[in-house]
C-alpha positions as CSV (number, residue, x, y, z in Angstrom):
1,M,-0.2,0.1,-0.2
2,N,1.2,3.4,-1.3
3,L,1.8,6.0,1.9
4,S,-1.0,8.1,0.6
5,M,-3.7,5.1,0.9
6,R,-2.0,4.6,4.5
7,I,-2.9,8.4,5.1
8,I,-6.2,8.2,4.2
9,L,-7.3,4.8,5.6
10,L,-5.8,6.3,9.4
11,T,-7.6,9.6,8.9
12,T,-10.8,7.3,8.4
13,L,-10.0,5.3,11.3
14,L,-9.1,7.8,13.3
15,S,-12.2,10.1,12.5
16,I,-14.6,7.0,12.8
17,A,-12.6,6.4,16.7
18,G,-13.2,10.0,17.4
19,C,-16.7,10.0,16.7
20,T,-17.5,7.3,19.5
21,T,-15.9,9.2,22.1
22,T,-17.8,11.9,21.9
23,P,-18.7,13.0,25.6
24,P,-22.8,12.9,26.1
25,T,-25.2,15.7,24.7
26,F,-26.7,17.9,27.3
27,G,-29.9,16.1,26.9
28,E,-28.1,12.7,27.2
29,R,-26.8,13.9,30.3
30,M,-30.1,15.2,31.5
31,Q,-31.5,11.5,31.1
32,M,-28.6,9.8,32.6
33,E,-29.2,12.2,35.5
34,G,-33.1,11.6,35.4
35,E,-32.8,8.0,35.6
36,S,-30.3,8.1,38.6
37,R,-33.0,10.2,40.1
38,V,-35.7,7.7,39.4
39,K,-33.7,5.0,40.9
40,I,-32.9,7.5,44.0
41,A,-36.2,8.2,44.4
42,E,-37.6,4.3,44.1
43,Q,-35.1,3.2,46.9
44,W,-36.1,6.2,49.2
45,E,-40.5,4.9,48.4
46,D,-39.0,1.4,49.2
47,G,-37.7,2.8,52.5
48,Q,-40.9,4.3,53.2
49,K,-43.3,1.3,52.6
50,S,-40.6,-0.5,55.1
51,L,-41.0,1.7,57.6
52,T,-45.3,2.3,57.7
53,K,-45.3,-1.2,57.4
54,G,-42.7,-1.5,60.5
55,E,-44.3,0.8,62.4
56,K,-48.1,-1.0,61.7
57,T,-46.4,-4.5,62.6
58,L,-44.9,-3.0,65.9
59,V,-48.3,-1.6,66.9
60,S,-49.9,-4.7,66.0
61,G,-47.5,-7.0,67.8
62,Q,-47.7,-4.5,70.9
63,K,-51.8,-4.8,70.7
64,L,-51.4,-8.5,70.5
65,A,-48.6,-9.4,73.4
66,E,-51.5,-7.0,76.1
67,K,-54.0,-9.1,74.8
68,G,-52.0,-12.0,75.9
69,R,-50.8,-10.6,78.9
70,G,-54.8,-9.9,79.5
71,Y,-55.8,-13.7,79.2
72,L,-52.7,-14.5,81.0
73,S,-53.6,-13.0,83.9
74,K,-57.3,-13.6,83.7
75,G,-56.5,-17.5,83.4
76,E,-54.3,-17.5,86.7
77,K,-57.3,-15.7,88.6
78,L,-59.6,-18.7,87.3
79,V,-56.8,-21.4,87.9
80,A,-56.3,-20.0,91.3
81,S,-59.8,-19.4,91.9
82,G,-60.8,-23.4,90.4
83,N,-57.8,-24.6,93.0
84,L,-59.3,-22.6,96.2
85,K,-62.7,-24.3,95.0
86,I,-61.9,-27.4,94.8
87,Q,-60.0,-27.9,98.1
88,K,-62.8,-25.9,100.1
89,N,-65.5,-28.3,98.5
90,K,-63.4,-31.5,98.7
91,L,-62.9,-31.0,102.5
92,A,-66.6,-30.0,103.2
93,Y,-67.8,-32.8,101.4
94,Q,-65.3,-35.3,103.4
95,T,-67.0,-33.8,106.5
96,L,-70.4,-34.0,105.5
97,S,-69.8,-37.5,104.1
98,Q,-68.3,-38.5,107.4
99,T,-71.7,-37.5,109.1
100,V,-74.1,-39.6,106.7
101,V,-73.6,-42.5,109.3
102,G,-75.0,-41.6,112.1
103,V,-78.5,-40.1,110.0
104,E,-81.7,-41.2,111.8
105,S,-84.6,-40.0,109.7
106,A,-85.1,-39.9,105.7
107,D,-85.5,-35.8,106.0
108,L,-82.0,-35.1,107.4
109,A,-80.6,-37.8,105.1
110,L,-82.2,-35.7,102.3
111,K,-81.4,-32.5,103.5
112,R,-77.2,-33.7,103.9
113,V,-77.9,-35.3,100.3
114,A,-78.9,-31.5,98.9
115,K,-75.7,-30.3,100.7
116,L,-73.7,-33.0,99.2
117,K,-75.1,-32.0,95.8
118,V,-74.4,-28.2,96.5
119,I,-70.6,-29.1,97.3
120,A,-70.5,-31.5,94.3
121,N,-71.5,-28.8,91.9
122,E,-69.1,-25.9,93.8
123,W,-66.6,-28.7,93.2
124,E,-67.4,-28.9,89.5
125,D,-67.2,-25.4,89.2
126,G,-63.7,-25.5,90.5
127,E,-62.6,-27.9,87.8
128,D,-64.4,-26.0,85.1
129,N,-62.5,-22.9,86.4
130,L,-59.5,-24.7,86.3
131,I,-59.5,-25.9,82.8
132,E,-61.0,-22.7,81.5
133,G,-58.0,-20.9,83.2
134,N,-55.6,-23.3,81.9
135,K,-56.9,-22.6,78.1
136,L,-56.4,-19.0,78.6
137,I,-53.2,-19.4,79.7
138,K,-52.5,-21.2,77.0
139,R,-53.8,-18.7,74.5
140,G,-52.0,-15.9,76.4
141,K,-48.5,-17.5,76.4
142,A,-49.3,-17.9,72.5
143,N,-50.6,-14.4,71.9
144,I,-47.5,-13.2,73.7
145,V,-44.9,-15.2,71.7
146,E,-46.4,-14.0,68.6
147,G,-46.7,-10.8,69.5
148,E,-43.1,-10.6,70.6
149,A,-41.9,-11.8,67.3
150,N,-44.4,-9.3,65.3
151,I,-42.6,-6.5,67.7
152,E,-39.2,-7.8,66.5
153,K,-40.4,-7.6,62.9
154,G,-41.5,-4.3,63.2
155,Q,-38.3,-3.0,64.9
156,K,-36.4,-4.5,61.9
157,L,-38.4,-3.4,59.1
158,I,-38.3,0.1,60.5
159,T,-34.7,0.2,61.1
160,S,-34.2,-1.2,57.3
161,G,-36.9,1.2,55.8
162,K,-34.9,4.2,57.6
163,A,-31.3,3.0,56.3
164,K,-32.8,2.7,52.9
165,M,-34.2,6.5,53.1
166,Q,-31.0,7.8,54.5
167,S,-29.2,6.2,52.1
168,A,-30.9,7.6,48.9
169,E,-31.0,10.8,50.8
170,S,-27.4,10.4,51.2
171,L,-27.2,9.8,46.9
172,Y,-29.5,12.4,46.2
173,Q,-27.5,14.8,47.7
174,S,-24.1,13.5,46.8
175,E,-25.9,14.1,42.9
176,G,-27.1,17.6,43.8
């Protein structure tokens, strides 16, 4: 190849290469900045959603745990009351049943049987209180566990959301 052909070829190659390295136009720069700003805004919005969801989850967890503590307290009272009724009426039954031996009349026997029925019914109420109290305690403990898990989940969402929002704000300020 002669020298003039080489020069033309080299010039052509340089001009083609030069076109590909031109700086972006004002419009292209604005578009790139716009896309970057949209991503920052989306990150901030995502953080805001996490924060809001976290706050709602936290509040519902607190309410559930409080409800569980109420069930637990009521259940413990029922168990205590049930135990007291059972002990009291068991003793009353034993005492009254021992006096049945010396009964001299049908009328006296009927009165003692009626008293025994009252005692047995009170005893049964105590057992029912125990059963219901234990159910409430179980439900209360489950609500507390679930509520505390929601509180923890809510706190994590709040922390994550705040971090995303702060990161987005920092990116926005550094680009601005």
